[in-house]
N, C-alpha and C positions, 0 to 999 in steps of 0.2 A: 504494500499500499504506499502510496505517495504521502508526505507529511500533512498535506491538506485533507485528504480523504481519512487519514488516520485520526486527525484533530476532529473532524466531523462525526467520526463513529464514537470517539470518546465523549464528545459533547452529548450525543444521543443516548449513550449508555448512562452518563450522569443524569440526564433528564429522566430517563426511565426509572433509574434507582431512586430518584426524589419522588417520583410519582408513587412508587411502590411503598416507600417509607410513610408518605402521607396517607396512603390506603390502610396501611398497618395501624397507624395511629387512630384512623377513624374506627376501625374495627375494635381496637382496644377500648375506645371510648364507648361503643356500643356495649361491650362486655360489662363495663363498670355501671353503665346506665341500667341495664337489664338486671345486673346483681342488686342494685339499689331498689328497683321496682319490686323485685322478688322479696327482699328484705322487708319492704313496706307492706307486703301482702297484696301487692297489685299484680296478680298473675296474668290477668288478661292483657294489661298493658305490656307486661314483659313478653308475652307471646306475640302481641302485635309488633313490638320493636324487633324481636327476632325474625318474624316473617319479613319485615321491611328489610332487614340486614341481609336475609338469603336473597331477596329480590335484587338488592344492590349487588351482591356477589355475583349472581347469574348475569347480570348486565354489564359487569365490569371486567369481563375476560381480557380486554385489551390492555388492562393495567398489569395483568399477570403474564401474558403471553404477547410478545411483540408481532405484529402483522406486517409483513413485508409486502411491498408491491403496491 
């Protein structure tokens, strides 16, 4: 690879890593929020939050796997 294309690839990988880290933080926050809802006895709210998180996970595959082309 030429230096320019190498730099572009490194930049792309760094951006992808930053996206993945932000995604991980959002999931960790969902876990904390669900745990709080369960501790407060709000089981329906916790279940709703988990369902929303699963929907987000299903629609966010591009964060986990890079699509080329």
